[in-house]
All heavy atoms as a GROMACS GRO file, in nm:
protein
  537
    1MET      N    1   1.408  -1.971  -2.855
    1MET     CA    2   1.354  -1.870  -2.770
    1MET      C    3   1.459  -1.807  -2.690
    1MET      O    4   1.543  -1.871  -2.626
    1MET     CB    5   1.244  -1.938  -2.679
    1MET     CG    6   1.174  -1.837  -2.598
    1MET     SD    7   1.033  -1.913  -2.519
    1MET     CE    8   1.077  -1.900  -2.349
    2HIS      N    9   1.460  -1.673  -2.684
    2HIS     CA   10   1.559  -1.600  -2.616
    2HIS      C   11   1.494  -1.528  -2.496
    2HIS      O   12   1.392  -1.458  -2.511
    2HIS     CB   13   1.625  -1.499  -2.704
    2HIS     CG   14   1.717  -1.406  -2.632
    2HIS    ND1   15   1.838  -1.449  -2.584
    2HIS    CD2   16   1.710  -1.277  -2.604
    2HIS    CE1   17   1.899  -1.344  -2.527
    2HIS    NE2   18   1.823  -1.237  -2.536
    3LEU      N   19   1.554  -1.542  -2.375
    3LEU     CA   20   1.507  -1.468  -2.262
    3LEU      C   21   1.601  -1.363  -2.222
    3LEU      O   22   1.727  -1.385  -2.214
    3LEU     CB   23   1.486  -1.568  -2.144
    3LEU     CG   24   1.364  -1.655  -2.144
    3LEU    CD1   25   1.370  -1.755  -2.026
    3LEU    CD2   26   1.243  -1.580  -2.140
    4ASP      N   27   1.552  -1.248  -2.197
    4ASP     CA   28   1.634  -1.131  -2.148
    4ASP      C   29   1.634  -1.144  -1.997
    4ASP      O   30   1.549  -1.092  -1.931
    4ASP     CB   31   1.583  -1.004  -2.201
    4ASP     CG   32   1.674  -0.886  -2.166
    4ASP    OD1   33   1.776  -0.910  -2.102
    4ASP    OD2   34   1.637  -0.773  -2.200
    5TRP      N   35   1.733  -1.215  -1.942
    5TRP     CA   36   1.743  -1.240  -1.801
    5TRP      C   37   1.760  -1.112  -1.719
    5TRP      O   38   1.704  -1.102  -1.602
    5TRP     CB   39   1.849  -1.336  -1.768
    5TRP     CG   40   1.812  -1.478  -1.815
    5TRP    CD1   41   1.862  -1.536  -1.929
    5TRP    CD2   42   1.723  -1.568  -1.760
    5TRP    NE1   43   1.809  -1.660  -1.945
    5TRP    CE2   44   1.718  -1.681  -1.840
    5TRP    CE3   45   1.638  -1.565  -1.650
    5TRP    CZ2   46   1.641  -1.791  -1.818
    5TRP    CZ3   47   1.559  -1.675  -1.622
    5TRP    CH2   48   1.562  -1.786  -1.706
    6THR      N   49   1.824  -1.014  -1.776
    6THR     CA   50   1.839  -0.890  -1.698
    6THR      C   51   1.707  -0.817  -1.686
    6THR      O   52   1.674  -0.768  -1.576
    6THR     CB   53   1.935  -0.796  -1.780
    6THR    OG1   54   2.064  -0.871  -1.808
    6THR    CG2   55   1.965  -0.669  -1.705
    7ALA      N   56   1.629  -0.815  -1.789
    7ALA     CA   57   1.497  -0.752  -1.783
    7ALA      C   58   1.406  -0.826  -1.685
    7ALA      O   59   1.333  -0.768  -1.614
    7ALA     CB   60   1.429  -0.739  -1.923
    8LEU      N   61   1.418  -0.955  -1.694
    8LEU     CA   62   1.332  -1.041  -1.601
    8LEU      C   63   1.375  -1.011  -1.455
    8LEU      O   64   1.294  -1.003  -1.367
    8LEU     CB   65   1.347  -1.186  -1.634
    8LEU     CG   66   1.265  -1.284  -1.553
    8LEU    CD1   67   1.119  -1.260  -1.563
    8LEU    CD2   68   1.297  -1.427  -1.586
    9GLY      N   69   1.498  -1.001  -1.430
    9GLY     CA   70   1.552  -0.972  -1.299
    9GLY      C   71   1.506  -0.838  -1.252
    9GLY      O   72   1.465  -0.820  -1.133
   10LYS      N   73   1.504  -0.739  -1.341
   10LYS     CA   74   1.462  -0.601  -1.306
   10LYS      C   75   1.316  -0.606  -1.267
   10LYS      O   76   1.274  -0.545  -1.171
   10LYS     CB   77   1.481  -0.502  -1.419
   10LYS     CG   78   1.624  -0.467  -1.435
   10LYS     CD   79   1.647  -0.374  -1.560
   10LYS     CE   80   1.794  -0.342  -1.587
   10LYS     NZ   81   1.811  -0.259  -1.704
   11VAL      N   82   1.230  -0.675  -1.348
   11VAL     CA   83   1.095  -0.686  -1.316
   11VAL      C   84   1.069  -0.752  -1.184
   11VAL      O   85   0.987  -0.709  -1.102
   11VAL     CB   86   1.021  -0.758  -1.433
   11VAL    CG1   87   0.875  -0.793  -1.395
   11VAL    CG2   88   1.021  -0.677  -1.554
   12ALA      N   89   1.142  -0.857  -1.156
   12ALA     CA   90   1.127  -0.932  -1.026
   12ALA      C   91   1.165  -0.842  -0.903
   12ALA      O   92   1.092  -0.840  -0.809
   12ALA     CB   93   1.211  -1.058  -1.027
   13VAL      N   94   1.273  -0.763  -0.926
   13VAL     CA   95   1.312  -0.677  -0.815
   13VAL      C   96   1.215  -0.567  -0.793
   13VAL      O   97   1.181  -0.535  -0.676
   13VAL     CB   98   1.454  -0.621  -0.842
   13VAL    CG1   99   1.494  -0.510  -0.747
   13VAL    CG2  100   1.559  -0.732  -0.838
   14VAL      N  101   1.166  -0.501  -0.896
   14VAL     CA  102   1.071  -0.396  -0.881
   14VAL      C  103   0.941  -0.446  -0.826
   14VAL      O  104   0.878  -0.383  -0.739
   14VAL     CB  105   1.050  -0.322  -1.018
   14VAL    CG1  106   0.929  -0.230  -1.014
   14VAL    CG2  107   1.178  -0.242  -1.059
   15SER      N  108   0.895  -0.566  -0.867
   15SER     CA  109   0.777  -0.626  -0.816
   15SER      C  110   0.789  -0.654  -0.667
   15SER      O  111   0.700  -0.631  -0.590
   15SER     CB  112   0.742  -0.751  -0.888
   15SER     OG  113   0.718  -0.724  -1.025
   16PHE      N  114   0.900  -0.708  -0.627
   16PHE     CA  115   0.923  -0.742  -0.487
   16PHE      C  116   0.929  -0.612  -0.405
   16PHE      O  117   0.861  -0.600  -0.298
   16PHE     CB  118   1.057  -0.819  -0.477
   16PHE     CG  119   1.085  -0.858  -0.334
   16PHE    CD1  120   1.020  -0.960  -0.268
   16PHE    CD2  121   1.177  -0.786  -0.257
   16PHE    CE1  122   1.047  -0.994  -0.140
   16PHE    CE2  123   1.209  -0.819  -0.127
   16PHE     CZ  124   1.139  -0.925  -0.071
   17GLY      N  125   0.996  -0.512  -0.455
   17GLY     CA  126   1.006  -0.387  -0.381
   17GLY      C  127   0.867  -0.324  -0.368
   17GLY      O  128   0.833  -0.269  -0.263
   18ALA      N  129   0.783  -0.325  -0.476
   18ALA     CA  130   0.655  -0.260  -0.469
   18ALA      C  131   0.564  -0.341  -0.375
   18ALA      O  132   0.485  -0.285  -0.302
   18ALA     CB  133   0.592  -0.256  -0.604
   19THR      N  134   0.582  -0.468  -0.370
   19THR     CA  135   0.498  -0.550  -0.278
   19THR      C  136   0.535  -0.522  -0.131
   19THR      O  137   0.448  -0.504  -0.045
   19THR     CB  138   0.523  -0.704  -0.311
   19THR    OG1  139   0.484  -0.723  -0.442
   19THR    CG2  140   0.437  -0.788  -0.208
   20VAL      N  141   0.662  -0.516  -0.103
   20VAL     CA  142   0.707  -0.485   0.035
   20VAL      C  143   0.660  -0.344   0.073
   20VAL      O  144   0.614  -0.327   0.186
   20VAL     CB  145   0.862  -0.496   0.045
   20VAL    CG1  146   0.914  -0.441   0.174
   20VAL    CG2  147   0.903  -0.647   0.030
   21ALA      N  148   0.677  -0.246  -0.017
   21ALA     CA  149   0.629  -0.114   0.016
   21ALA      C  150   0.479  -0.105   0.042
   21ALA      O  151   0.433  -0.038   0.140
   21ALA     CB  152   0.666  -0.019  -0.098
   22LEU      N  153   0.402  -0.177  -0.038
   22LEU     CA  154   0.254  -0.179  -0.020
   22LEU      C  155   0.217  -0.239   0.113
   22LEU      O  156   0.128  -0.189   0.185
   22LEU     CB  157   0.188  -0.250  -0.136
   22LEU     CG  158   0.039  -0.252  -0.134
   22LEU    CD1  159  -0.019  -0.103  -0.151
   22LEU    CD2  160  -0.023  -0.332  -0.248
   23VAL      N  161   0.281  -0.351   0.147
   23VAL     CA  162   0.251  -0.416   0.275
   23VAL      C  163   0.296  -0.326   0.393
   23VAL      O  164   0.225  -0.317   0.492
   23VAL     CB  165   0.323  -0.553   0.280
   23VAL    CG1  166   0.320  -0.611   0.426
   23VAL    CG2  167   0.260  -0.650   0.180
   24ALA      N  168   0.404  -0.257   0.375
   24ALA     CA  169   0.447  -0.162   0.488
   24ALA      C  170   0.353  -0.053   0.503
   24ALA      O  171   0.319  -0.010   0.616
   24ALA     CB  172   0.589  -0.110   0.452
   25VAL      N  173   0.302   0.006   0.396
   25VAL     CA  174   0.209   0.116   0.402
   25VAL      C  175   0.080   0.063   0.465
   25VAL      O  176   0.016   0.134   0.546
   25VAL     CB  177   0.180   0.182   0.266
   25VAL    CG1  178   0.064   0.279   0.264
   25VAL    CG2  179   0.307   0.256   0.218
   26PHE      N  180   0.030  -0.053   0.430
   26PHE     CA  181  -0.094  -0.111   0.485
   26PHE      C  182  -0.067  -0.134   0.637
   26PHE      O  183  -0.164  -0.104   0.717
   26PHE     CB  184  -0.132  -0.244   0.414
   26PHE     CG  185  -0.264  -0.292   0.457
   26PHE    CD1  186  -0.380  -0.244   0.409
   26PHE    CD2  187  -0.268  -0.396   0.558
   26PHE    CE1  188  -0.500  -0.295   0.446
   26PHE    CE2  189  -0.391  -0.444   0.597
   26PHE     CZ  190  -0.507  -0.394   0.538
   27ALA      N  191   0.042  -0.185   0.671
   27ALA     CA  192   0.078  -0.205   0.814
   27ALA      C  193   0.071  -0.070   0.892
   27ALA      O  194   0.028  -0.068   1.007
   27ALA     CB  195   0.209  -0.271   0.835
   28LEU      N  196   0.123   0.038   0.833
   28LEU     CA  197   0.120   0.162   0.902
   28LEU      C  198  -0.028   0.210   0.918
   28LEU      O  199  -0.065   0.272   1.018
   28LEU     CB  200   0.201   0.266   0.818
   28LEU     CG  201   0.352   0.257   0.825
   28LEU    CD1  202   0.413   0.354   0.728
   28LEU    CD2  203   0.399   0.277   0.968
   29GLY      N  204  -0.113   0.180   0.822
   29GLY     CA  205  -0.252   0.214   0.834
   29GLY      C  206  -0.323   0.135   0.945
   29GLY      O  207  -0.396   0.192   1.026
   30VAL      N  208  -0.289   0.013   0.957
   30VAL     CA  209  -0.338  -0.076   1.068
   30VAL      C  210  -0.284  -0.022   1.203
   30VAL      O  211  -0.353  -0.010   1.303
   30VAL     CB  212  -0.304  -0.221   1.050
   30VAL    CG1  213  -0.341  -0.304   1.173
   30VAL    CG2  214  -0.373  -0.277   0.926
   31LEU      N  215  -0.157   0.017   1.210
   31LEU     CA  216  -0.104   0.081   1.327
   31LEU      C  217  -0.176   0.206   1.364
   31LEU      O  218  -0.207   0.227   1.482
   31LEU     CB  219   0.043   0.106   1.310
   31LEU     CG  220   0.116   0.177   1.425
   31LEU    CD1  221   0.123   0.087   1.542
   31LEU    CD2  222   0.254   0.219   1.380
   32GLY      N  223  -0.207   0.285   1.265
   32GLY     CA  224  -0.282   0.408   1.291
   32GLY      C  225  -0.415   0.380   1.353
   32GLY      O  226  -0.465   0.446   1.446
   33LEU      N  227  -0.488   0.276   1.298
   33LEU     CA  228  -0.619   0.241   1.353
   33LEU      C  229  -0.605   0.191   1.494
   33LEU      O  230  -0.690   0.214   1.577
   33LEU     CB  231  -0.686   0.139   1.266
   33LEU     CG  232  -0.749   0.191   1.135
   33LEU    CD1  233  -0.816   0.072   1.059
   33LEU    CD2  234  -0.845   0.295   1.163
   34SER      N  235  -0.503   0.118   1.522
   34SER     CA  236  -0.490   0.065   1.659
   34SER      C  237  -0.456   0.177   1.757
   34SER      O  238  -0.500   0.174   1.872
   34SER     CB  239  -0.378  -0.046   1.667
   34SER     OG  240  -0.248   0.010   1.650
   35GLN      N  241  -0.384   0.280   1.714
   35GLN     CA  242  -0.360   0.398   1.792
   35GLN      C  243  -0.486   0.473   1.822
   35GLN      O  244  -0.508   0.533   1.926
   35GLN     CB  245  -0.252   0.484   1.735
   35GLN     CG  246  -0.118   0.422   1.739
   35GLN     CD  247  -0.009   0.504   1.666
   35GLN    OE1  248  -0.043   0.591   1.594
   35GLN    NE2  249   0.118   0.465   1.681
   36VAL      N  250  -0.575   0.477   1.722
   36VAL     CA  251  -0.709   0.546   1.740
   36VAL      C  252  -0.780   0.472   1.849
   36VAL      O  253  -0.842   0.538   1.934
   36VAL     CB  254  -0.790   0.546   1.605
   36VAL    CG1  255  -0.927   0.589   1.629
   36VAL    CG2  256  -0.716   0.638   1.500
   37ALA      N  257  -0.788   0.339   1.847
   37ALA     CA  258  -0.863   0.263   1.946
   37ALA      C  259  -0.801   0.288   2.088
   37ALA      O  260  -0.876   0.302   2.182
   37ALA     CB  261  -0.862   0.120   1.903
   38ALA      N  262  -0.674   0.287   2.090
   38ALA     CA  263  -0.604   0.310   2.223
   38ALA      C  264  -0.627   0.447   2.273
   38ALA      O  265  -0.646   0.466   2.395
   38ALA     CB  266  -0.451   0.275   2.211
   39ALA      N  267  -0.630   0.551   2.189
   39ALA     CA  268  -0.653   0.682   2.230
   39ALA      C  269  -0.795   0.701   2.277
   39ALA      O  270  -0.823   0.776   2.377
   39ALA     CB  271  -0.625   0.778   2.110
   40ARG      N  272  -0.886   0.635   2.214
   40ARG     CA  273  -1.031   0.646   2.258
   40ARG      C  274  -1.056   0.582   2.397
   40ARG      O  275  -1.132   0.630   2.478
   40ARG     CB  276  -1.117   0.578   2.153
   40ARG     CG  277  -1.136   0.672   2.033
   40ARG     CD  278  -1.240   0.619   1.934
   40ARG     NE  279  -1.245   0.707   1.817
   40ARG     CZ  280  -1.285   0.672   1.696
   40ARG    NH1  281  -1.328   0.553   1.678
   40ARG    NH2  282  -1.294   0.759   1.605
   41GLU      N  283  -0.978   0.473   2.424
   41GLU     CA  284  -0.983   0.411   2.554
   41GLU      C  285  -0.931   0.498   2.662
   41GLU      O  286  -0.980   0.505   2.771
   41GLU     CB  287  -0.909   0.280   2.558
   41GLU     CG  288  -0.978   0.166   2.475
   41GLU     CD  289  -0.894   0.042   2.471
   41GLU    OE1  290  -0.786   0.042   2.533
   41GLU    OE2  291  -0.942  -0.057   2.406
   42ARG      N  292  -0.827   0.579   2.628
   42ARG     CA  293  -0.766   0.672   2.724
   42ARG      C  294  -0.844   0.800   2.732
   42ARG      O  295  -0.823   0.883   2.820
   42ARG     CB  296  -0.626   0.707   2.681
   42ARG     CG  297  -0.526   0.591   2.697
   42ARG     CD  298  -0.382   0.641   2.676
   42ARG     NE  299  -0.370   0.730   2.562
   42ARG     CZ  300  -0.323   0.696   2.443
   42ARG    NH1  301  -0.287   0.565   2.423
   42ARG    NH2  302  -0.312   0.779   2.342
   43GLY      N  303  -0.937   0.823   2.637
   43GLY     CA  304  -1.007   0.951   2.631
   43GLY      C  305  -0.933   1.063   2.573
   43GLY      O  306  -0.970   1.177   2.589
   44ALA      N  307  -0.832   1.034   2.497
   44ALA     CA  308  -0.755   1.134   2.430
   44ALA      C  309  -0.797   1.152   2.288
   44ALA      O  310  -0.879   1.072   2.232
   44ALA     CB  311  -0.604   1.097   2.430
   45GLY      N  312  -0.748   1.257   2.219
   45GLY     CA  313  -0.786   1.283   2.082
   45GLY      C  314  -0.710   1.183   1.990
   45GLY      O  315  -0.605   1.136   2.021
   46ALA      N  316  -0.774   1.152   1.880
   46ALA     CA  317  -0.711   1.055   1.789
   46ALA      C  318  -0.714   1.100   1.647
   46ALA      O  319  -0.710   1.022   1.552
   46ALA     CB  320  -0.795   0.920   1.796
   47GLY      N  321  -0.707   1.229   1.627
   47GLY     CA  322  -0.718   1.289   1.494
   47GLY      C  323  -0.604   1.252   1.407
   47GLY      O  324  -0.618   1.223   1.288
   48VAL      N  325  -0.480   1.267   1.455
   48VAL     CA  326  -0.359   1.244   1.379
   48VAL      C  327  -0.348   1.095   1.336
   48VAL      O  328  -0.315   1.063   1.219
   48VAL     CB  329  -0.232   1.288   1.452
   48VAL    CG1  330  -0.111   1.250   1.373
   48VAL    CG2  331  -0.241   1.438   1.478
   49SER      N  332  -0.379   1.007   1.428
   49SER     CA  333  -0.376   0.860   1.398
   49SER      C  334  -0.478   0.823   1.293
   49SER      O  335  -0.450   0.744   1.210
   49SER     CB  336  -0.391   0.779   1.523
   49SER     OG  337  -0.284   0.807   1.616
   50LEU      N  338  -0.593   0.885   1.309
   50LEU     CA  339  -0.701   0.854   1.211
   50LEU      C  340  -0.666   0.907   1.072
   50LEU      O  341  -0.689   0.836   0.973
   50LEU     CB  342  -0.831   0.913   1.261
   50LEU     CG  343  -0.957   0.875   1.184
   50LEU    CD1  344  -0.972   0.722   1.186
   50LEU    CD2  345  -1.081   0.936   1.243
   51ALA      N  346  -0.597   1.023   1.065
   51ALA     CA  347  -0.561   1.076   0.938
   51ALA      C  348  -0.445   0.990   0.877
   51ALA      O  349  -0.448   0.963   0.755
   51ALA     CB  350  -0.509   1.219   0.954
   52GLN      N  351  -0.354   0.941   0.963
   52GLN     CA  352  -0.251   0.855   0.913
   52GLN      C  353  -0.312   0.729   0.856
   52GLN      O  354  -0.269   0.685   0.746
   52GLN     CB  355  -0.156   0.817   1.028
   52GLN     CG  356  -0.054   0.709   0.997
   52GLN     CD  357   0.013   0.650   1.114
   52GLN    OE1  358   0.010   0.709   1.224
   52GLN    NE2  359   0.074   0.535   1.105
   53ALA      N  360  -0.402   0.666   0.921
   53ALA     CA  361  -0.466   0.545   0.872
   53ALA      C  362  -0.537   0.575   0.744
   53ALA      O  363  -0.529   0.490   0.652
   53ALA     CB  364  -0.559   0.490   0.979
   54GLY      N  365  -0.611   0.680   0.738
   54GLY     CA  366  -0.683   0.712   0.613
   54GLY      C  367  -0.596   0.730   0.492
   54GLY      O  368  -0.619   0.686   0.380
   55VAL      N  369  -0.483   0.806   0.516
   55VAL     CA  370  -0.389   0.831   0.410
   55VAL      C  371  -0.329   0.700   0.355
   55VAL      O  372  -0.313   0.677   0.240
   55VAL     CB  373  -0.282   0.932   0.448
   55VAL    CG1  374  -0.168   0.941   0.350
   55VAL    CG2  375  -0.342   1.070   0.464
   56CYS      N  376  -0.290   0.613   0.452
   56CYS     CA  377  -0.231   0.487   0.417
   56CYS      C  378  -0.326   0.400   0.340
   56CYS      O  379  -0.283   0.334   0.238
   56CYS     CB  380  -0.176   0.415   0.542
   56CYS     SG  381  -0.038   0.493   0.620
   57PHE      N  382  -0.447   0.393   0.384
   57PHE     CA  383  -0.542   0.302   0.315
   57PHE      C  384  -0.581   0.361   0.176
   57PHE      O  385  -0.601   0.288   0.085
   57PHE     CB  386  -0.667   0.285   0.400
   57PHE     CG  387  -0.641   0.194   0.520
   57PHE    CD1  388  -0.699   0.222   0.644
   57PHE    CD2  389  -0.553   0.091   0.517
   57PHE    CE1  390  -0.671   0.150   0.750
   57PHE    CE2  391  -0.526   0.008   0.625
   57PHE     CZ  392  -0.586   0.037   0.745
   58VAL      N  393  -0.589   0.489   0.164
   58VAL     CA  394  -0.616   0.552   0.029
   58VAL      C  395  -0.499   0.524  -0.059
   58VAL      O  396  -0.518   0.495  -0.178
   58VAL     CB  397  -0.643   0.700   0.042
   58VAL    CG1  398  -0.640   0.777  -0.086
   58VAL    CG2  399  -0.778   0.718   0.110
   59ALA      N  400  -0.382   0.532  -0.009
   59ALA     CA  401  -0.261   0.500  -0.093
   59ALA      C  402  -0.256   0.361  -0.139
   59ALA      O  403  -0.232   0.329  -0.258
   59ALA     CB  404  -0.129   0.535  -0.014
   60CYS      N  405  -0.297   0.266  -0.051
   60CYS     CA  406  -0.306   0.129  -0.087
   60CYS      C  407  -0.409   0.104  -0.195
   60CYS      O  408  -0.394   0.031  -0.291
   60CYS     CB  409  -0.337   0.037   0.033
   60CYS     SG  410  -0.195   0.018   0.146
   61ALA      N  411  -0.527   0.166  -0.174
   61ALA     CA  412  -0.634   0.158  -0.271
   61ALA      C  413  -0.590   0.209  -0.407
   61ALA      O  414  -0.622   0.152  -0.515
   61ALA     CB  415  -0.760   0.223  -0.226
   62ALA      N  416  -0.517   0.323  -0.410
   62ALA     CA  417  -0.472   0.381  -0.533
   62ALA      C  418  -0.379   0.286  -0.612
   62ALA      O  419  -0.386   0.271  -0.731
   62ALA     CB  420  -0.404   0.516  -0.503
   63VAL      N  421  -0.286   0.221  -0.532
   63VAL     CA  422  -0.195   0.130  -0.595
   63VAL      C  423  -0.265   0.007  -0.653
   63VAL      O  424  -0.241  -0.037  -0.769
   63VAL     CB  425  -0.088   0.081  -0.489
   63VAL    CG1  426  -0.004  -0.039  -0.551
   63VAL    CG2  427   0.002   0.192  -0.460
   64VAL      N  428  -0.373  -0.044  -0.590
   64VAL     CA  429  -0.450  -0.160  -0.636
   64VAL      C  430  -0.526  -0.114  -0.764
   64VAL      O  431  -0.531  -0.188  -0.865
   64VAL     CB  432  -0.547  -0.209  -0.528
   64VAL    CG1  433  -0.640  -0.308  -0.581
   64VAL    CG2  434  -0.463  -0.274  -0.416
   65VAL      N  435  -0.584   0.001  -0.757
   65VAL     CA  436  -0.661   0.051  -0.875
   65VAL      C  437  -0.562   0.078  -0.995
   65VAL      O  438  -0.603   0.036  -1.106
   65VAL     CB  439  -0.743   0.177  -0.841
   65VAL    CG1  440  -0.794   0.244  -0.969
   65VAL    CG2  441  -0.855   0.143  -0.745
   66TYR      N  442  -0.452   0.127  -0.973
   66TYR     CA  443  -0.357   0.144  -1.078
   66TYR      C  444  -0.308   0.009  -1.136
   66TYR      O  445  -0.294  -0.006  -1.264
   66TYR     CB  446  -0.231   0.224  -1.032
   66TYR     CG  447  -0.132   0.254  -1.139
   66TYR    CD1  448  -0.164   0.339  -1.244
   66TYR    CD2  449  -0.007   0.200  -1.135
   66TYR    CE1  450  -0.075   0.363  -1.344
   66TYR    CE2  451   0.084   0.226  -1.236
   66TYR     CZ  452   0.055   0.309  -1.340
   66TYR     OH  453   0.144   0.332  -1.435
   67GLY      N  454  -0.287  -0.091  -1.054
   67GLY     CA  455  -0.251  -0.222  -1.101
   67GLY      C  456  -0.361  -0.279  -1.187
   67GLY      O  457  -0.332  -0.341  -1.291
   68ILE      N  458  -0.484  -0.266  -1.145
   68ILE     CA  459  -0.596  -0.316  -1.226
   68ILE      C  460  -0.605  -0.242  -1.361
   68ILE      O  461  -0.624  -0.304  -1.466
   68ILE     CB  462  -0.732  -0.308  -1.149
   68ILE    CG1  463  -0.722  -0.403  -1.030
   68ILE    CG2  464  -0.850  -0.333  -1.240
   68ILE    CD1  465  -0.840  -0.391  -0.939
   69TYR      N  466  -0.576  -0.113  -1.356
   69TYR     CA  467  -0.580  -0.035  -1.477
   69TYR      C  468  -0.472  -0.083  -1.575
   69TYR      O  469  -0.490  -0.096  -1.698
   69TYR     CB  470  -0.557   0.114  -1.448
   69TYR     CG  471  -0.523   0.199  -1.567
   69TYR    CD1  472  -0.623   0.245  -1.652
   69TYR    CD2  473  -0.391   0.240  -1.596
   69TYR    CE1  474  -0.592   0.320  -1.761
   69TYR    CE2  475  -0.359   0.315  -1.702
   69TYR     CZ  476  -0.461   0.357  -1.786
   69TYR     OH  477  -0.428   0.430  -1.896
   70LEU      N  478  -0.356  -0.123  -1.525
   70LEU     CA  479  -0.248  -0.170  -1.614
   70LEU      C  480  -0.280  -0.306  -1.663
   70LEU      O  481  -0.233  -0.339  -1.777
   70LEU     CB  482  -0.114  -0.178  -1.535
   70LEU     CG  483  -0.051  -0.043  -1.490
   70LEU    CD1  484   0.072  -0.067  -1.406
   70LEU    CD2  485  -0.020   0.041  -1.619
   71ILE      N  486  -0.352  -0.390  -1.595
   71ILE     CA  487  -0.378  -0.528  -1.636
   71ILE      C  488  -0.493  -0.532  -1.738
   71ILE      O  489  -0.480  -0.606  -1.836
   71ILE     CB  490  -0.407  -0.615  -1.515
   71ILE    CG1  491  -0.287  -0.630  -1.430
   71ILE    CG2  492  -0.468  -0.747  -1.560
   71ILE    CD1  493  -0.313  -0.701  -1.294
   72VAL      N  494  -0.599  -0.458  -1.716
   72VAL     CA  495  -0.719  -0.462  -1.804
   72VAL      C  496  -0.696  -0.375  -1.927
   72VAL      O  497  -0.688  -0.254  -1.914
   72VAL     CB  498  -0.844  -0.424  -1.727
   72VAL    CG1  499  -0.966  -0.432  -1.815
   72VAL    CG2  500  -0.861  -0.511  -1.600
   73PRO      N  501  -0.696  -0.438  -2.043
   73PRO     CA  502  -0.668  -0.355  -2.166
   73PRO      C  503  -0.783  -0.263  -2.209
   73PRO      O  504  -0.758  -0.164  -2.280
   73PRO     CB  505  -0.644  -0.463  -2.271
   73PRO     CG  506  -0.694  -0.587  -2.223
   73PRO     CD  507  -0.702  -0.581  -2.078
   74GLN      N  508  -0.904  -0.288  -2.164
   74GLN     CA  509  -1.017  -0.201  -2.204
   74GLN      C  510  -1.004  -0.064  -2.145
   74GLN      O  511  -1.066   0.029  -2.187
   74GLN     CB  512  -1.148  -0.261  -2.162
   74GLN     CG  513  -1.195  -0.378  -2.256
   74GLN     CD  514  -1.132  -0.508  -2.207
   74GLN    OE1  515  -1.064  -0.522  -2.104
   74GLN    NE2  516  -1.159  -0.618  -2.282
   75PHE      N  517  -0.924  -0.046  -2.036
   75PHE     CA  518  -0.910   0.078  -1.968
   75PHE      C  519  -0.812   0.172  -2.039
   75PHE      O  520  -0.796   0.288  -2.002
   75PHE     CB  521  -0.870   0.063  -1.820
   75PHE     CG  522  -0.975  -0.011  -1.740
   75PHE    CD1  523  -0.939  -0.082  -1.631
   75PHE    CD2  524  -1.107   0.000  -1.768
   75PHE    CE1  525  -1.030  -0.145  -1.552
   75PHE    CE2  526  -1.204  -0.061  -1.691
   75PHE     CZ  527  -1.165  -0.136  -1.582
   76HIS      N  528  -0.740   0.120  -2.138
   76HIS     CA  529  -0.633   0.201  -2.200
   76HIS      C  530  -0.692   0.283  -2.316
   76HIS      O  531  -0.756   0.245  -2.401
   76HIS     CB  532  -0.516   0.120  -2.247
   76HIS     CG  533  -0.447   0.054  -2.137
   76HIS    ND1  534  -0.326   0.004  -2.144
   76HIS    CD2  535  -0.478   0.032  -2.007
   76HIS    CE1  536  -0.281  -0.048  -2.033
   76HIS    NE2  537  -0.380  -0.032  -1.943
   0.00000   0.00000   0.00000
């Protein structure tokens, strides 16, 4: 059995990078939601923070759906 260690390393690096990026985008979404709550307590507008949170969560959902698409062969 022959393993292509270079290809395995590339897959590991890309997987790690994608995971870190997804967690960072989700964290930005949570930060946006916390800013919405803080703005509401102050009585200020929270439109930009709410839009930031929405975009971040939609991006996370898109990545998850794409991953499921890649895994399930019936979708191809």
